[in-house]
N, C-alpha and C positions, 0 to 999 in steps of 0.2 A: 165169425158172425153168421147169421142165418138169413136166407132170402128164398122165399117161395118153397120152404121146406128143404132146400138144398144147402149143403155145406160149401161155402165159397172159400177156396184156398188160394191165398195170394201167390203171385208168381214173381220170381226173381230171375231175370235173364242175364246170363253171363256171356258176353261176346268176346271173341278173339282171345280166348285163354288157351295157350299152346302148351303141349306136353311133348314128351320125347318123340312121339310119332308125327309131330308137326301138324296133327289134326286140330281142327277148330271146334271148341265146345259149342254145341248148337243152341240156338234160341228155342224156347219152349212155348207151346200153346196149351193152355190148361182150360178144360171145360168140365162141367158136372155131367157125367154120363148116367148117374142114378142118384137117388136120395142119399146113398151111403158110399159113393165112390166118386173119384175124379179121373178124367182121362188126360193123359199127357202125351202130346204129339210133337214130333220134331223131324226135320229133314236130316237124314242120316246117310252115311257112306257104307255100302255093302261090305261086310267083313270086319267092320270096326266095332270094338267093344266099348260100351258106355256104362257108366254107373250113375244112378239117380240118388241124390242126397236131399235131406230135408232138415230145416231148422225152424224153430218157433219164433225167433227174432233175429233181426239183422244187426250185426255189429262187427267191427274189425276182428274181434276174437270169438265170433259165433262158433258153436260146436255143431258141425254138420253130421247127421246120422245117415249112413248108407241104407237105402231101402231095397234096391234091386240092381242086379247086373244084367245088361241086355246086349246080345250080339245081333247086330243089324243084318237082316236078310233081304232088305229092300231099301230103296231110297227114301221111303217114308215109314217111320217107326212109331209105335204107340204102345203105351203101357197103362194099365188101370191100377189105381191105388185106393184102398179102402180109406174113406175119410175118418172112420172111427179110430184108425191107427195113426192118423196125422191130423192133429188139431190145426186150427187156422195158423198158417205160417208160410214158409217159402221153400221152393224147390230149386235145384240147379242140377245140371248134367255135366259130367266130366268125361273126358276120353281116357280110357285105361291104357296103360303102357304094356300090357301083356302079363304083368304081375299083379295079382289081385289080393294077395295076403295083407293082413293088417300089421302095422309095426308093433314092436314091443318096447316097453319102457319100464325102467326100474331105478329107484333111487339107491345108489350104492353107499353113500355116506352123507350125513352122519347116520349111525344106526338108530333104529327105533328106540325112543326113550332116552337117548344120549343127552347128557348135560354139556352145553357148549358155551363159549364166551368169546368176545373179541371178534375178529374177522375169521370166518370159517369158509371152507371149500365144500360146497354141496355138489357132489358128482352124480351124474346121471348116466346110466347105460341105456342105449336105444339102438335098434337096428330094424331093417326092413328088407323084404325080398326084392325090392326094386330100388328106390332112392329115397332116403330120408331127407325131408325138406326143412324141418324146423322142430325144435323142442321148446315148449312153453313151461315155465316154472310158476307154480301157484303156492302162495302161503296164506293160510287161513281163508281159502277160497277166493283170494284176489291175485290177479296176475302181477308178478313183480319182476319178471325177466324173461327173455327169450334168446335163443342162440340159433343161428342159421348155418354156421360153419365152425370148424375147429373142434377142439376138445370140449366135451359137455361138462364143463367145470364152472359152476356159478359161484362167484365170490359174494358173500353176504356179511355185512357189518352188523353183528347182533346188538351192538351198543346203540343202534338207531331204532331199536324196538323195545317194548316193555319186557321186563323179566317175566318168566312164566313159560307155559307150554304153547308151542306153535306147531301147526300141522302143515306139512308140505306134500305136494304131489306134482308129477310131471305129465305133460301130454305130448306125445310124439305124433308128428304129421308127416305123411309121405307124399310123393308126387301124384298120387291118385286121390289125394285129399282124404285118405283114411286116417282116422285119429284113434289113438289108444291112450287111456289114462292109466298111470301107474298106481300101484297100491300106495296108500298114504303112510307117511313116516312122521312121527312127532319128535320134536327136539325141545329141550328145556333151556331157555336162555337165562344165564345167570351172570350178571355183571354188577360189580359193586358201584360202578359209575356208569350212567347211561345218558345218552343224548337223544331223546326220543324225536326231536324235530330240528335237526341241524339244517340250516339253510344251505343251498348249493349255489345260489346266485344272489348277488346284491348290487346295489348302486351306491348308496350313501352309508349305510350301517348294517351290521350283522346282529340279528337277535340271537342271544345265547341263553339257552335254557337247559340246565343239567340237573339230573337227579342222582343223588349219591346216598349210599348206605353208611357213609362215613360222616359223623357229625358229633358235636360241633366241629367245624373244620375250617381251614384256610384254603383258599383257591387262588390259582394264578393262571391267567390266560396268556399264552404265547402265540404270536402271529409270525409266521415265517413264509418266505417265498419258497418255491419248489427247489431252489438251489440250497436251502437250509439256512439262509441268512435271516436273522431275527429283525423284524421290523418294529414290533411293539410288544411290550409286556405290561400288564396291570393286574392288580390283586384285590382281594376282598375276603370276606368270611361269611359263613352260614351257620346258623344254630340248629337247623333241622334237616340239612342235607339238600335243600333246594337252592339252586343258584340261578338267578335271573339278572342278566346284565347285557351289554352289547359292546361291539367294537365299532367305533365311529369312522373307520376307514382311514385313520391317520397313523403315521409312523411315530416313533418316539420323539421326533423333532416337529410334530404337528404338521407334517407335510402329507397331503393325500397320497395314498398308495396308487400306483399307476392303474389306469383302466385296462381292460382286455388282458388281464393277468390272473393267474391262479395263486391262491394262498392256502396254507395249512393253518387252521386254528386248533390249538390244543388246550384243553382245560385240565390242569393238574390239581388234584384234591388231596390234602394231607390232614390228619387229625389235629385238632387244636391242642393247646398246652394244658388244659384243665385235666384234673385227675379222672381216670376212667371209672365208670360205674358198671355194675353188672346189668346185662340186658334181660335178666329173668324178672318176672313180676307175676302177681296173682291175676287170674282172669277177671276182667271187669264185669260189673253187674250188667253192662250193656251188651256184653257178648253172650249170645244165646248158646252157641256151641263152638267147638274148635276141633280141628283135625290136623293130622300130619300131612304135609304135602310131599311131593316126590323128592325134595331136597333134604328132608328130615327136619325142616323148620315148621313151625305151627302157623296154619292159616286160621283166621277168626271170622265168624259170621256175626254181623252187627245189623241192627235195625236203624234205618235213617230215612229222612224224607225223600220221597221219589223225586227225581230230577224233572225239570220242566222240558220235556222232549219237544214240545211244540216250538218253544223259543229257539232251540238248537236247529230244528228243522227249517224254520224260516231263515235263520242265519246262514245255513248252507245253501238252501235252494231258493232263496228269496228272489234272485234275479231271474231264475227259470220260471217261477210262478207268476212273474209280472208279464211274461210273454203272452201273446194271443194264442188261442187254441190251434190255429193253423201253424204258427211258429213252433209250438210245442210238438206238433205232430211230426215235424221234420227232425226231431232230436230223439236220442235214446230215452226210454222211460226212466223216471226217478223212483226211489223207494216210496211205498204208500205212506200217507199221512199217519203219524203215530197216534195210538190210543193213549192219550195223556191221563195221568192219575195224579192230579194236583193234591188231593187230600189224603192220599194213602202213603204208606211207608213201604220200603222194599228191604229184603234181606240181601246183604252184600258181603262178599268175602274180601277181607283185607289182610295184608301181610303182617307178619310179626313186627316189622319195622314201623308200619303205620300205626298199629295198636300201641307199640311202645312209645311212639311220639305223642299219641293222644293222651297217654297217662303219665308220661315222664318228660315234662317240658324241658327240664334241665339235664336230661340224660346225655350220655356221650358214647360214641362208637369209635373205635380206633382203626388205623390202617391208612392206606393211600391207594390212589388209582388215578386214571386219566382217560379222557376221550379225545379223539381228533376228527376233524372233517376237512376235506379239501373243497374250497369254494372259489367261485370266479367272479371278479368284479366286472360288471357290464359297463360298456360305454354309456355315457350320459344321454346318448341319442339326441344331442342338440339339433341334429338334422336327421331326417328319416326319409330321404328321397326314394322314389320308386324307379327301378330299372325296368323299362318296357322293351320287350323283344319278340320277334316272331321268326318262324322258319319260312324262308321264301319257297313258294310253290313253283316248280320248274316244269318244263314240257308243255304239251298242248293244253292240258287241264289248267296249268298255271297261267297261261295267257288269258283264259276266261275268268279264273278264280282269284288270282293274286291281287287284283285291284280291290275286290270286295274285302279281303282280309286287311289290306293296307288302310282302307277307309275305316274299318272298325278300330284299328289301333290308333289312327289319328283322332277318332272320336274319344277314345279313352284318354289320350294325351291332353286334349283340349279340356275335357271334363275335370281331370286332375288339376290343371292349371287354374281353372275357375274356382275349384274348391280351395286351393291354396290361398287365393286372394281373400277368402272369407275367414281365414284363421289369423291368430295373432302373429305379428312379425317374427317372433322367435320360434314359431312352430312351423318349421320348413318341411312341407310334405309334397313338394313338387316333383316333376319328372327329371331324373338325372340327365344332365346335359341337354334337356329340352328336346330329346330326340327318341326315335325308336330304333333299336338295334335290329337290323335285318340280317339274318344269318343264312349263309348258303354254302360256304366252303370252310375248310379247317381253320383258316386265320380268323374268320368271322366268329366262330364259336370260341376260339381262344380269347379274342378281345372281349367277348361277352362274359365268360367265366372269370377272366382277370379282374373285371370290375366288381365281381361278387366277393372277392377275397378280403381278408381282414385288413389289407393295406388301404382299403377304401371305406372309411367309417361313415360316409355320407349315405350309403345305400343300406336301407333296412327293409325295403319292400321289393317284390319282384313279381312281374306278370310276364308269362311267356306262352305264346300260341304256337303249338307244334304237334307233330305226331308223337304218340307215346307208345311204349312197348307193352306187350301183353302182361308182363309181370309188374308193370308200374314203376320200374326202376331205371328207365332210360328215356331221355327226351331227344327227339330228332335223330335217333340212332347214334348219337355221339356224347351226350351229357349223361353221366351215370351217377346214381345216388351215392354210392360209396366214395366216388371221387369228390363230389360236392361236400360230403361230410368231412373228409380228410382236409380239403381245402379250407373249410371254415372252422377247423379244429373242433368239430363236434364228434370226432371219431370215438372218443372214450366212452360215450354212451350210445353209440350208433347201433350196437347189437344187444344192448341190455337196457331195459327200462328202469333199472336202478331199484331203489327201495323207498318207502315213504319218508325215510330220513334224508335221502339224497336222490330225489326223483328225477331232476332235470339238470344235469351238469353239462349244458350246452354252452360252448365257449364263444361262439358268435351267433346268437339267435337272431332271426329276422322277425320284424313286426307283422308283416303280412306277405304271404306267398300264394299266388293263384297260378297253377300250371294247367293251362287250358288245352288238354289233349287226352287221348284215349288212355284209360286205366291209371291216370296219374295219381289218383287217390288210393290206389291199392297197394302201393309199394312202400319204400322207406324214405321217400323224399321229405315227408314232414319232419322226421327226426334229423335228416341231413341238414335241414334249414333251422334246426333248434326248436321245433314246435312239437310238443309231446302228443302221442296218440293214446295215452292211457285213459281209462275211464275213471269216473268218480266225480266228487264235488268240484274239483279243480277244472273239470271239463266245462263247467258252467260259469265259474267265477274267474275274476282276474287274479293273477298270481301275486302272492304276498311279497311286497317290497321289490318286485321286478316288473318290467314292462309286460302288458298283456300282448298276446300274439295269436295268430290264427293262420291255418293252411286250408286251401280249397283245391280240390282236384276231382276228377270224374271216376266213378266206379264201373264204367263200361266203355264200349266203343262209341266214340263221338262220330256222327255221320254228318258231314257238311257237303253240300252240292250246290250247283247253280239253281236247281229247282227248289231246294229246301235248305236255307241257311239259318234255320231256327236257333241252332246252337250259338252262332255268332250274334244273332239278334238277342238271345237270352243274355249273353255276356254284356252287350251294350246296355241293355235295360238294367242289369245288375249295377254296373258302374254309375249309371245315371241316378238310380235310386239311392245308392250308398253315399254318393258325394253331394247330393242335393242339399243336405244339412249335415256336414261332416262331423259336427260335434254332437249330433243327436241320433242319427240313424244307425242302427246296429247292423252288423253283417247279416244276421239272421233275417231281419226285416227286409233288407235289400234282396236277399235270396227269395223270400216269399213273393215280393213284388215282381221279380223276374219270372218266377214260376207261374204266376197268374197271367202275365202278359204272353208268355211263350211256353206253354206246357211241353215238357220233354218226355221221351219214352221212359217207361218204368224200369227198363233194363239198363239205364244209365244214371244211377243215383249220384247225387252230388255229395262228396265226402267233405265234412268240415271238422278239422281237428283244432284243439286249442280252445279259444274263447269265441263262441258264436255271437256273443254280445259286444264284440270289438267294434269300436267306432274309428273312422278314418283319422280323427284328431287324437286318438289315444297314443 
């Protein structure tokens, strides 16, 4: 944006980000020093090496571009950056570890242009002259997985995607936040039976939609537990290779399958008994052209009515569009409104199978195939109590400060109890054991985490006030994100975001989690509690056939003191606003109300993952 002829470049302040040198990444002060440049100043330590990075938008997966390396020669450092090189965006500074080289990344398999099917291993080679921190995997420009430890071997079930060509690349990130993108590799997915949208979570029933190149055909659904015991089988037939059915969650004796358990659903497709017909045919008059694809089969181009993109856009982003402008400003941007073409036609490539079906309604294709998916039955959440906890402040500061924190937690407890009274009797959203867990020693923390385990189905929400670690993965110095993930049996998806067909296989997801401490929104706690961090339409919408859920945490260093307790006041206002009308007020609306009442520093952004439109009554 422009102001008085100067380019204003937004600033992002990263506090308490530690690296191998135990140095703290500094706060930045940014000003316009000329119409074409900005000055960046910070308090530095003599002899320390810094790197300035830039990004145009803030997101958990933002790509930061290194601009300059600076070696501090005084306690106050400054650098000038041409605004023509950096459009409006955000800066941050990191402390270098002594190694300044960029990492390398390369996809080792599959090879470029390889045809694959079923579950494949996508192997990545990456290295760095210092320490490699993470490798992200992208497919068709969308992040589908990341690994932070172990062998860089991504497992991908190609039956959960459409057949055809898909493009992969990897991004390696080192501990100086250097990022390197690998060269792209294409792979051709070729499966005779596909499950483009296999559910991974369910409560009452599982939607089953399968596409098959085998038709007409008979199909059978097998439901097994992970020990291999068959719970349910049922069958049907299809004339065109499209299968749409569902599993109602019952076994063969009409008994509901147990909650909090995993099941493997397999769809087996075999050709029907009718005589086979040849799949060759003359090109239709509606087909303008045809060409050979990489599989040796013919693709056809046909004219058809253009789709109503506007309707699809509203279906996906309708909830977002209903927000106020201030609410929208706190969320990542959505795609621009489509340029709809109601009266026009489009040229579309269709497969030989689709063309064959359109001209040979009674045609047959032989063979057999199957697809499988592992999914988890969620608890019915008949109760969703919240566990409230805080870290006790000890020492001289604690004598003055501990009472203020205790008062804030008591306010939250009472506000929740009032909101619970405004809900129907069977919608239990109260405070678990009507108390606040005060944690100070090891036994206190053990008691706290024991109540979060799968053995306690009453707890589906969690608020905890405590110190947070610089990497966002530790609370109060003793509660670690990987341990929480393992304890809640969310470990299987803890280091991988999965794929569109199996995005969120979290085995004990929480309804709402607010970790009120430094950096808690920057680590892996959202996934540890079963709340996805992925971008896309499901960020705005409630999940299909499962409970909506959301995570809140801070993206910077929270500063509380006797003279300035705005962060705690913000928290009190948030809970007051959210629970005033628990079946109407959204999480995002309550966040805006708290922002208006107690504006917080720009260097401590609030991170919301999951559904910002979550209501307390959901």
